[in-house]
C-alpha positions in Angstrom: 214.6 86.0 91.8 215.0 87.4 95.3 211.9 88.9 97.2 211.8 92.4 98.1 211.8 92.8 101.1 209.5 95.5 103.1 210.5 98.2 105.3 211.2 96.3 108.6 210.7 93.2 107.5 212.3 89.7 107.7 215.4 88.6 104.6 215.1 86.1 102.0 217.8 83.4 102.3 221.0 83.4 100.0 223.8 82.0 99.6 226.8 83.6 101.9 229.6 84.9 99.7 233.3 84.4 99.9 236.9 86.9 99.9 240.0 86.7 99.6 242.8 87.4 102.0 245.5 90.1 101.9 248.1 91.6 103.9 251.5 93.1 103.5 252.9 96.7 105.4 253.3 100.5 103.4 256.5 101.4 102.6 258.3 105.2 102.3 257.4 107.6 100.1 260.9 109.5 99.1 260.5 113.5 99.3 262.4 116.2 97.7 262.1 119.3 99.2 263.7 119.8 102.9 261.5 122.4 102.9 258.3 120.2 104.0 259.9 117.9 105.9 257.9 118.6 109.1 255.0 118.8 107.0 255.8 115.5 105.6 256.7 113.5 108.4 253.3 114.7 109.7 251.8 113.5 106.8 253.7 110.4 107.0 252.3 108.8 110.1 249.0 109.0 108.7 249.9 107.1 105.5 251.4 104.1 107.3 248.1 102.1 108.4 250.2 99.5 110.2 248.2 96.1 110.2 248.7 95.7 114.1 247.3 99.0 115.5 243.7 98.2 113.7 240.9 96.4 114.8 238.5 95.4 112.2 235.1 95.1 112.1 233.8 91.5 112.9 230.5 90.3 113.6 227.8 92.3 112.8 223.9 91.8 113.0 221.7 93.3 110.4 218.4 95.8 111.2 215.6 94.8 109.0 215.8 97.3 105.6 213.8 100.9 106.2 213.1 102.6 102.9 216.0 102.0 100.5 218.5 102.0 103.5 219.8 99.1 105.7 222.2 99.1 108.9 224.3 96.7 110.6 226.0 96.9 114.0 228.0 95.0 116.8 227.0 97.3 119.6 229.7 99.7 119.5 230.0 100.6 115.5 226.9 101.0 113.0 227.4 100.7 109.4 224.4 102.5 107.1 224.2 101.2 103.7 222.1 103.8 101.7 221.4 103.0 97.7 221.1 106.9 96.2 220.2 105.5 92.9 221.1 102.1 91.0 224.9 102.7 90.5 225.5 105.1 93.5 225.5 103.1 96.9 226.7 105.2 100.4 228.9 103.0 103.3 228.4 105.2 106.5 230.8 103.6 109.6 230.0 105.4 112.4 231.3 104.7 116.3 228.4 104.2 118.2 225.0 102.7 118.3 223.2 105.1 116.3 224.6 108.0 113.5 225.8 111.3 114.4 225.0 114.4 112.5 225.0 114.0 108.9 226.4 116.7 106.7 228.6 117.3 103.9 230.4 120.5 102.9 230.9 118.8 99.4 227.6 117.2 98.5 225.5 119.0 96.4 222.6 116.5 96.0 221.0 115.2 98.7 217.2 114.6 97.3 217.4 111.6 95.3 214.3 109.8 93.7 213.1 106.3 94.8 214.8 103.7 93.4 213.6 99.9 93.6 215.6 97.6 95.9 215.8 94.1 96.6 217.2 92.9 99.7 217.4 89.3 100.8 219.9 87.4 103.0 220.2 84.2 105.3 222.0 83.9 108.9 225.3 84.9 107.8 225.0 87.2 104.2 222.8 90.1 102.8 222.4 91.0 99.5 221.2 94.8 97.9 220.5 94.5 94.8 219.3 97.5 92.1 219.1 97.3 88.1 222.6 97.6 87.8 224.5 96.4 91.3 224.5 93.7 93.8 226.1 94.6 97.0 227.1 91.4 99.1 227.6 91.6 102.6 229.6 88.8 104.9 228.2 89.8 108.4 231.2 87.8 110.3 234.0 89.0 110.0 232.0 92.3 108.2 232.8 92.8 104.7 231.5 93.9 101.6 231.5 93.2 97.6 230.4 94.7 95.0 229.2 93.0 91.8 227.3 93.9 88.4 224.0 92.3 87.5 225.9 89.3 85.7 227.3 88.4 88.9 231.0 89.8 87.9 232.9 91.4 90.7 233.4 94.9 90.5 235.1 95.5 94.2 235.8 93.8 97.3 237.1 94.7 101.0 240.2 93.0 101.7 239.4 89.7 103.9 242.1 90.3 106.4 241.3 93.8 106.9 237.9 95.2 105.6 236.9 98.1 107.5 239.4 98.7 110.4 239.8 101.5 113.5 242.4 102.9 115.4 241.3 104.9 118.3 240.4 108.0 115.7 241.6 107.0 112.7 239.3 104.9 110.3 240.3 103.0 107.3 239.2 100.8 104.6 241.3 98.0 102.8 240.1 97.1 99.1 241.3 94.0 97.0 243.5 95.3 93.9 243.6 92.8 91.0 246.9 93.1 89.4 245.3 94.6 86.1 243.0 97.2 87.8 244.2 101.2 87.5 243.2 104.2 89.3 242.8 108.0 88.7 241.6 111.1 89.6 242.7 112.3 93.3 242.6 115.9 92.9 246.1 117.8 91.9 248.6 115.2 92.2 251.8 116.2 90.4 253.0 112.4 89.3 251.3 110.5 86.8 248.1 110.1 85.5 248.0 106.4 87.0 247.8 106.1 90.6 248.3 102.7 91.0 251.4 101.6 93.3 251.6 105.1 94.8 250.5 106.8 98.4 249.2 110.1 98.9 248.3 112.6 102.0 245.0 114.8 101.5 245.9 118.0 103.7 245.7 121.1 101.4 249.5 122.5 101.6 251.2 126.2 100.9 254.1 123.9 98.5 256.0 126.7 96.5 258.7 125.2 95.2 256.6 121.7 95.0 258.4 118.9 92.7 257.4 116.1 90.9 257.3 113.5 94.1 255.5 116.5 96.1 252.7 115.4 98.3 250.2 117.0 99.5 249.7 120.2 97.7 247.4 122.6 97.1 243.9 120.7 96.4 242.9 117.8 97.2 239.7 115.8 95.8 239.5 112.4 97.7 237.5 110.8 94.8 239.3 108.1 92.5 238.0 106.3 89.3 239.1 102.4 89.4 239.8 101.4 86.2 240.0 97.0 84.9 239.9 95.5 81.3 237.5 98.7 80.3 235.1 98.6 83.0 235.0 101.4 85.6 233.7 102.2 89.5 234.7 105.2 91.4 234.9 106.0 95.7 234.8 109.2 97.0 235.4 109.2 100.6 234.0 112.0 101.9 236.0 112.8 105.1 237.8 116.1 105.8 240.2 115.5 108.1 244.0 114.8 107.0 243.3 111.4 105.1 245.6 109.3 103.4 245.4 106.6 100.1 247.3 104.0 99.5 247.4 102.4 96.0 249.1 98.9 96.2 252.5 100.4 98.2 251.7 98.7 101.6 250.8 95.3 99.6 250.8 94.8 95.4 247.0 92.8 96.1 245.2 95.5 97.6 244.9 99.4 98.3 243.2 101.7 101.4 241.7 105.0 102.2 241.6 105.8 105.4 242.1 109.4 107.7 243.1 110.9 111.2 239.2 111.3 112.3 235.7 111.5 111.3 233.5 108.7 109.5 234.4 106.3 107.4 231.6 107.7 104.9 232.2 106.8 101.0 230.0 106.7 98.3 230.7 104.2 95.5 229.9 104.4 92.0 229.5 101.8 89.4 229.7 102.6 85.0 230.9 100.5 84.0 231.8 103.5 81.4 233.7 105.7 82.8 231.9 109.0 82.0 228.7 107.8 83.6 231.0 107.6 86.8 232.4 111.0 86.8 228.6 112.3 85.6 227.2 110.9 88.8 230.1 112.0 90.8 229.9 115.2 89.7 225.8 114.8 90.4 226.4 114.1 93.6 229.0 117.1 94.6 228.1 119.4 91.6 229.6 120.9 88.5 231.1 123.5 87.1 228.8 126.3 86.4 229.1 127.7 82.9 231.7 130.7 82.9 231.5 134.0 81.2 233.3 134.0 77.8 235.9 136.5 78.9 236.8 133.9 81.7 237.8 131.6 79.2 240.0 133.9 76.9 243.8 134.5 77.8 244.8 136.2 81.3 247.8 137.9 81.8 249.1 137.9 85.2 252.4 138.5 87.6 253.4 139.0 91.0 253.0 142.1 91.3 251.7 145.0 88.1 252.5 147.8 89.7 252.0 151.0 90.0 248.9 152.1 87.8 251.4 153.3 84.9 252.6 149.6 84.7 249.5 148.1 84.4 248.1 150.6 81.5 251.7 149.8 79.7 250.7 145.7 79.7 247.3 146.8 78.5 248.5 149.3 75.8 251.0 146.2 74.2 248.3 143.4 73.9 246.3 146.0 72.1 249.3 147.5 70.3 251.0 144.4 69.2 247.4 142.8 68.5 247.5 139.7 70.9 244.3 138.9 72.3 243.7 138.9 76.0 240.9 139.4 78.1 242.1 140.0 81.7 244.3 141.7 83.7 245.4 140.3 87.3 246.7 142.4 90.5 248.9 140.7 92.6 249.3 141.9 96.6 250.8 145.1 95.6 247.7 146.8 94.8 246.7 146.7 98.5 247.3 149.3 101.1 249.8 147.6 103.5 248.2 144.3 101.9 245.1 145.0 103.5 242.7 143.1 101.6 239.5 145.3 100.4 242.0 148.5 99.8 243.3 150.0 97.4 247.1 151.9 97.8 246.4 155.1 96.4 250.0 155.9 95.9 250.3 153.1 93.6 246.5 153.2 92.3 245.4 156.8 93.1 242.3 156.5 91.0 241.4 152.7 90.7 237.6 153.7 89.1 238.8 155.6 86.2 241.8 152.9 86.0 239.5 150.0 85.4 236.8 151.9 83.5 239.8 152.8 81.2 240.5 149.3 80.6 237.1 148.2 80.3 236.4 150.0 77.2 239.7 148.8 76.1 238.6 144.9 76.6 240.2 144.0 79.9 238.7 142.5 82.7 240.9 143.5 86.1 240.8 140.4 88.5 242.3 141.1 91.9 243.7 139.2 94.8 242.3 138.8 98.2 243.5 136.7 101.0 241.5 135.3 103.5 243.9 137.1 106.4 242.5 140.2 107.8 245.2 142.7 109.2 245.5 142.9 112.8 244.5 147.0 113.2 242.0 148.7 115.3 241.4 151.4 112.4 240.9 148.9 109.7 237.1 148.3 109.2 237.2 144.6 108.4 239.0 143.4 111.1 236.4 146.0 113.1 233.6 144.4 111.5 235.3 140.7 111.8 235.5 141.4 115.7 232.3 143.5 116.3 230.5 140.3 114.5 232.3 137.4 115.9 233.4 136.6 112.8 237.3 135.0 112.8 238.7 131.8 114.3 239.1 130.9 117.7 242.1 129.7 119.9 240.9 126.7 122.4 241.0 129.3 125.1 238.1 131.5 122.8 240.7 134.3 121.9 241.2 135.2 118.5 243.4 133.2 116.7 246.2 135.3 115.0 249.0 134.5 112.6 251.8 136.2 110.2 251.2 136.0 106.8 251.2 139.0 104.2 249.8 142.1 106.5 251.9 140.9 109.5 249.6 139.5 112.3 246.2 138.7 110.9 243.0 137.1 111.7 241.3 134.5 110.0 237.6 134.4 109.2 235.8 131.3 110.1 234.5 130.3 106.9 232.8 127.2 108.4 229.9 129.9 109.5 227.1 131.0 107.3 226.6 134.2 108.8 231.0 134.7 108.0 230.6 133.6 104.6 227.5 136.1 104.3 229.7 139.2 106.0 232.7 138.1 103.3 231.0 138.5 100.6 229.8 142.0 101.5 233.3 142.7 101.7 233.7 142.7 97.7 231.5 145.9 97.5 234.2 148.6 97.1 236.3 146.5 94.2 233.6 145.6 92.8 232.2 149.1 92.7 235.3 150.1 91.6 235.4 147.8 88.5 236.7 145.0 89.7 235.4 141.9 87.4 236.9 138.9 89.5 238.2 137.6 92.4 241.4 135.5 93.1 241.4 133.6 96.4 244.6 132.9 97.4 246.9 131.4 100.4 244.0 129.9 101.7 245.0 126.5 102.6 244.9 128.2 104.9 248.9 129.8 104.9 249.9 130.8 107.5 254.1 131.6 108.0 256.9 131.3 111.0 255.7 127.9 111.9 256.9 124.6 111.1 253.6 123.5 109.5 252.8 126.3 107.4 249.1 126.4 108.8 247.4 127.3 112.0 247.5 124.7 115.1 244.7 121.4 114.7 243.1 122.3 117.8 242.2 126.2 116.6 238.1 126.2 116.9 235.6 126.9 113.6 231.8 126.9 114.4 231.0 124.2 111.9 227.4 124.1 112.0 227.2 124.2 115.6 229.8 121.6 116.4 232.7 124.1 117.2 235.0 121.6 115.2 238.9 121.7 115.3 240.9 122.8 112.7 242.4 119.5 111.8 238.4 118.5 110.6 237.7 122.0 108.8 241.4 122.8 107.1 240.7 120.8 103.5 237.4 123.0 103.3 238.4 126.0 104.5 239.5 127.2 101.0 236.6 126.1 99.3 234.2 127.7 102.1 236.2 131.3 101.2 235.7 130.9 97.5 232.3 130.1 98.1 231.8 133.0 100.7 233.2 135.3 97.9 231.0 133.8 94.6 227.9 134.3 96.4 228.8 137.7 97.7 229.8 138.5 93.7 226.7 137.4 92.8 224.5 139.2 95.2 226.1 142.3 94.4 225.8 141.5 90.8 222.8 138.9 90.4 223.0 139.1 86.9 226.3 138.5 85.7 228.5 135.2 86.0 231.4 135.8 88.3 234.8 134.7 88.0 236.6 133.4 91.3 239.4 131.5 90.9 241.4 129.8 93.8 244.3 128.1 95.1 242.6 125.6 97.5 239.8 123.8 97.2 238.1 120.0 98.3 235.5 117.9 96.5 232.6 119.6 95.3 234.5 123.2 95.2 234.1 123.2 91.1 230.5 124.7 92.2 232.3 127.9 93.4 235.4 128.5 91.9 238.4 127.9 88.9 241.8 126.5 90.0 244.9 126.4 88.9 247.9 124.3 90.1 249.5 126.5 92.4 253.3 127.7 92.5 254.6 125.6 89.7 258.2 126.2 88.2 259.8 127.8 84.9 260.9 123.8 83.8 260.6 121.2 81.2 259.7 118.9 84.2 257.0 120.9 85.4 255.4 121.6 81.7 255.0 117.9 81.0 253.8 117.3 84.9 250.8 120.3 84.0 249.0 117.3 81.7 248.9 114.5 84.1 247.8 117.2 86.9 244.8 118.7 85.3 243.8 115.5 83.4 243.4 114.3 86.5 241.5 117.2 88.3 239.6 117.1 85.2 238.5 113.7 86.6 238.1 114.8 89.7 235.2 117.0 88.8 237.3 120.2 88.1 236.4 121.2 84.6 237.9 125.0 85.4 241.7 124.5 85.7 245.1 125.7 84.8 248.7 125.7 85.4 250.5 129.0 85.4 251.8 129.3 81.7 256.1 129.7 81.9 256.2 128.6 85.5 255.5 130.7 88.1 259.5 130.4 90.3 262.4 130.9 88.5 261.1 132.4 84.7 261.2 130.5 81.5 263.7 130.6 78.6 262.2 131.4 75.2 261.7 128.4 74.0 260.0 127.0 77.4 258.0 129.9 77.2 256.6 129.3 73.4 256.1 126.0 74.0 253.7 126.1 77.3 251.9 128.8 75.6 251.4 126.3 73.0 249.7 123.8 75.0 248.4 126.4 78.3 246.3 127.2 75.0 244.1 124.2 75.5 244.3 124.2 79.3 240.3 124.8 80.4 241.9 127.8 82.6 244.4 130.2 80.8 246.7 132.0 82.5 250.6 133.3 82.0 252.2 134.2 85.8 255.2 134.4 87.1 257.2 135.5 90.4 258.0 138.6 92.0 261.9 139.7 90.6 261.6 137.0 87.7 262.7 138.1 84.2 259.4 139.6 82.0 257.1 136.9 81.1 254.6 138.3 78.8 253.7 137.1 75.5 256.4 139.9 73.3 259.0 139.5 76.2 261.3 137.3 74.2 261.8 139.0 70.9 259.9 139.4 67.8 259.8 136.0 66.2 258.7 134.2 69.5 256.2 137.1 69.7 254.4 136.3 66.8 254.9 132.8 67.3 253.2 133.4 70.8 250.4 135.7 69.1 249.8 133.0 66.6 248.9 130.5 69.3 246.8 132.9 71.8 245.0 133.2 68.2 244.1 130.1 68.0 242.4 129.3 71.0 240.0 132.8 70.1 239.2 130.8 66.9 238.1 127.8 68.6 235.8 129.7 71.4 233.0 128.4 69.9 233.8 125.5 70.3 235.3 126.1 73.7 232.4 127.5 75.1 230.2 124.3 74.0 232.8 122.2 75.7 232.0 124.2 78.5 228.4 124.1 78.3 228.7 120.0 78.3 231.1 120.4 81.3 228.4 121.8 83.2 225.7 119.8 82.0 227.6 116.3 82.3 230.2 116.9 84.5 233.0 115.8 81.6 235.8 117.7 81.7 237.4 120.5 79.1 240.6 118.7 79.4 240.1 114.7 79.0 242.3 111.8 79.5 241.8 109.5 76.3 240.6 106.8 78.7 237.1 108.8 79.3 236.9 107.9 75.6 238.8 104.7 75.0 238.7 102.7 78.9 239.6 99.5 77.0 242.4 100.8 75.1 245.5 100.2 77.5 247.7 102.5 75.3 245.3 105.3 75.7 244.3 104.9 79.5 247.9 105.2 80.3 248.4 108.3 78.4 250.0 110.9 80.3 251.5 113.2 77.2 248.5 113.6 75.2 245.0 114.5 75.9 241.5 115.3 74.2 240.1 119.1 74.4 236.9 118.7 74.0 235.1 116.0 72.2 237.1 116.5 69.0 240.3 117.7 69.3 243.5 115.9 70.5 246.5 117.3 71.7 250.0 116.0 71.6 252.7 118.9 73.2 256.3 118.6 73.0 257.6 118.6 76.4 261.4 118.2 75.9 264.0 121.1 74.7 265.5 121.0 71.2 262.6 118.5 70.1 261.1 119.5 66.6 259.3 115.9 66.2 257.0 114.3 68.8 255.6 110.7 68.5 251.7 110.5 68.7 249.6 107.7 69.5 245.9 108.0 67.9 243.1 106.2 69.1 240.9 103.9 66.9 239.0 105.9 64.0 239.8 108.8 61.7 241.8 111.4 62.5 243.1 114.6 60.5 246.5 116.5 61.2 245.2 120.0 61.8 247.7 121.8 60.3 248.0 119.5 57.3 244.4 117.5 56.7 246.8 114.2 56.6 244.3 111.8 57.4 244.8 108.8 59.7 243.4 105.4 60.9 244.0 104.8 64.2 245.0 102.9 66.4 248.6 103.8 65.2 251.8 105.6 66.0 252.8 108.1 64.1 256.2 110.6 64.6 254.9 114.2 62.9 257.2 117.2 62.7 256.5 119.6 65.3 258.8 122.8 64.6 259.0 125.6 67.5 256.3 127.6 65.8 253.7 124.3 65.8 251.9 122.2 68.3 250.9 118.6 67.3 246.7 118.8 66.9 244.5 116.5 65.0 241.1 116.3 64.9 238.6 113.6 65.0 237.1 111.9 61.7 233.0 113.2 61.6 234.0 116.1 64.1 231.9 119.6 63.3 234.2 121.9 65.0 232.6 125.6 65.3 234.7 128.4 65.4 234.6 132.6 64.9 236.6 135.3 63.2 239.4 136.6 64.8 239.0 138.8 67.6 241.2 141.0 70.3 238.7 140.1 73.4 235.4 138.2 73.6 233.3 140.9 73.5 234.9 143.1 70.8 232.2 141.4 68.0 229.2 139.4 68.0 230.3 136.0 66.1 230.2 136.6 62.8 230.5 134.4 60.5 230.2 131.3 62.7 231.8 129.0 61.0 231.5 125.1 61.3 234.3 123.2 60.3 233.6 119.9 58.9 236.0 116.8 58.9 234.5 114.1 57.0 234.1 110.5 58.4 230.4 108.9 56.9 227.4 110.3 58.9 228.6 112.6 61.8 226.4 115.0 64.0 227.3 117.6 66.5 225.4 119.9 68.7 226.1 123.8 69.0 224.7 125.8 72.0 225.1 129.6 72.0 223.9 132.5 74.7 224.7 136.2 75.7 228.2 134.7 77.6 227.6 137.0 79.9 224.7 136.6 81.8 222.1 133.9 83.5 219.7 134.8 81.3 220.2 131.1 79.6 219.1 129.5 83.0 215.7 131.0 81.6 215.8 129.8 78.5 217.5 132.5 76.7 219.7 130.3 74.7 220.3 128.8 71.0 220.7 125.1 70.7 220.8 123.6 67.5 222.1 120.1 65.7 224.2 120.1 62.6 224.8 117.2 60.9 227.0 115.7 58.0 226.6 113.1 55.6 228.6 111.7 52.5 227.1 109.0 50.7 227.7 108.5 46.9 228.5 111.5 45.0 227.1 113.8 47.2 227.8 115.4 50.9 225.0 116.9 53.0 224.5 119.1 55.7 222.2 119.7 57.5 221.2 122.3 60.5 218.0 121.5 62.6 215.6 124.3 64.2 217.3 126.0 66.9 215.5 126.0 70.5 215.8 128.8 72.6 214.9 132.3 72.4 218.5 133.6 72.1 218.6 135.7 68.9 222.4 136.4 67.7 223.2 139.6 66.1 223.1 139.2 62.4 225.5 137.0 60.9 226.5 134.9 58.0 227.0 130.8 58.4 230.2 129.2 56.8 230.8 125.4 56.2 234.5 124.9 55.5 234.4 121.2 54.2 237.7 119.4 54.4 239.9 116.9 52.5 237.6 117.8 49.2 240.0 116.2 46.6 238.0 117.6 43.8 235.9 120.8 43.4 232.0 120.4 43.3 230.1 119.6 40.3 227.4 122.0 42.1 226.3 123.7 45.7 222.7 123.9 46.2 221.3 125.5 50.0 217.8 124.7 50.8 217.3 122.8 47.3 218.5 126.1 45.4 221.4 126.5 43.4 224.3 128.7 44.3 227.0 130.7 42.9 230.6 129.5 42.7 233.2 132.4 43.5 236.6 132.2 42.0 238.4 132.4 45.1 237.8 131.8 49.2 238.6 135.2 49.8 235.9 136.6 47.2 233.4 135.1 50.0 234.3 138.1 52.1 231.9 140.4 50.4 229.2 137.8 49.0 226.4 137.1 51.4 225.9 133.6 49.6 228.3 131.5 47.8 230.8 128.5 47.8 234.6 128.4 46.4 237.0 125.5 46.3 240.3 125.5 47.9 241.9 123.8 45.4 245.5 124.0 47.6 244.2 122.9 50.3 241.2 120.9 49.1 238.4 122.4 51.4 235.1 123.6 50.1 233.9 127.0 51.4 230.2 127.5 51.5 228.5 131.0 52.8 225.0 131.5 53.6 223.1 134.0 55.8 221.8 132.8 59.2 218.6 132.4 59.1 217.5 131.2 62.3 216.0 128.3 61.2 216.5 124.7 59.6 218.2 124.3 56.7 220.4 121.9 54.2 223.2 122.5 52.1 224.1 119.6 48.9 227.4 119.0 47.6 227.6 117.3 44.3 230.5 115.9 43.9 
């Protein structure tokens, strides 16, 4: 055992580690859209780390440890390794003898508890050891390798390059084993596994994007590496245009780097990928618990106007009994596209309209772009000029770019005071009754320039550094959504806001939901949405979705129906379509399709308690609602590469139909017991099966042991309290699940006004026992019944007891509607139903078979 070095002490002797040699060169990725040729060409320059241009770190000397950090220097570069947690190491490479300003727009947690660290070393090597990992440092040339405590290699620098610099550019090369695979990197439109691809991080207005378009709207420089079931993660926190080469330059190494800034990355070790994701989201923050209405079904198009059209859409949802919680207003609600205004010709009395819609259960979300029209008579522009709130050109003049209002100025969201001012501008919209805000065009997108954004040298305050757009571009939209959310919270301090943004960066989930931008109404885009949203979940974003039906072109009846079936399982669920497209509401395709679409949305609403609990878990742990199978089955190769099916929360497996005219679907079921949601047929995995999938039914499976909370059907989330609260139990030995509930709107849950309880089910011999623990928290739901629905029960029970007392058997399940307490057996579906009042205390139910 190596001794623990004191701060400023000496290094104990250790053997030097060895390193492998790598080399190669990068190849050109194919691009599909001529519209973005100039952007892509510039991005591609970044993605070509030609070895001859790079100067790797060579001989470095180590300074004595200081606390949980140690620094290395060659006189021109400084490398600092900091231990933040036993499984988390920060690697910071700066140009110069000392580090410059240290702050991050992404990192939310900077105060970490003390961690025991052992430091050791000899003339040519150093070791930093925690209870979980060991970092081995080779000093000449400087290379890093990460091992677990058993001495197994996790990840190491490539020997011939390692960390290198080329002028302002920085880059790191890592060894890439043949059986290692990579996931995450935010919004990308290709496969779930990123091995064998290159990617650029540069948020881009990418209308008309396709399967090979890169970059897109949101860029998150974090990925999970997975090998033989063991995971690690790397977060490269650099806001300049950056790139990731996952094995194109060379089949035995990957690399990441940026056009400027520091080589600043965080290394996470699992080996469980859930642990990696949990620690990463602890670092950058997690999606807060949304309001219940924010996870209902939302309807949008570009654009619903005038007022009569909005009322027509709302009336149709209620008259047709299709659940819906929110309607969106695109840019045509504004006066000349001036944000924070209303076109009084189209919307003469917004407050009255929104009040009427609210009484019918609708929330209204309005779009707000960053471009503020250059108009001396426009108050937002006047205030921006007076407060010196706008982005500047290098000569000190206000930058002006053309967007929807014409010539526009852009707020400098890198300034705290500008974000605070921006938040105050929402007062009028909220006073009129607006519930949520949709931030769009915030890459930032600018018309009529080749790059579709600001020039790279426009000036931002950036904490007093006066940094160029090249540095702020990738965080501009995230900072806009931060200002928006903060503003809504100040105006409505006890109401959870919905902010949805098209553009974000790592950590942006703290402020806003996201969607995948301007997709298209094609089967390809339907299929792309699955790995796209799964990878966003693996990058920390829980509240994400794609435009159901596609934004561009317009969907066929079959495509929209299949898309809505899977969209009902998107974390964020919204239909949207472009200006001039055919109508794309759930009833737009005839009565037969309307009925199928109604049932798809109804299923989401019946599952709202389950979905809300999944969001509660996401807020607590960082685990996404829409989950790649690799999170639960990292050691199962068939599950790891699965692009076309996903877990929805803990217990539902969704396998949508992604091809036209297909009424069957091959499904892979991982290990364990699985129930067909529609038939209760039981399967044992791992197995591949083929299931029927008529147009009206999406293949859906439930994990054995699941206890799925559901509720009665409502037309909007706040129409009625949950009554009855039904727990659907799928037996598999003994199992238990946590159930969480609160008021669904306020922040009182942060002050303990919530309900937590554990529901357990045990099958043993001739008995099936159900128990509910005493609830914790002070939230008291309205008086209601509890219902237990036990699946896969081949025979009617002999007896059912609740709290040790026998309860009456009823002739049919329908009779339970009028009963206070009782049970019934459904012999057609082989289910046992038990009903009892919710007493708000521990209880037991026993079924004697």
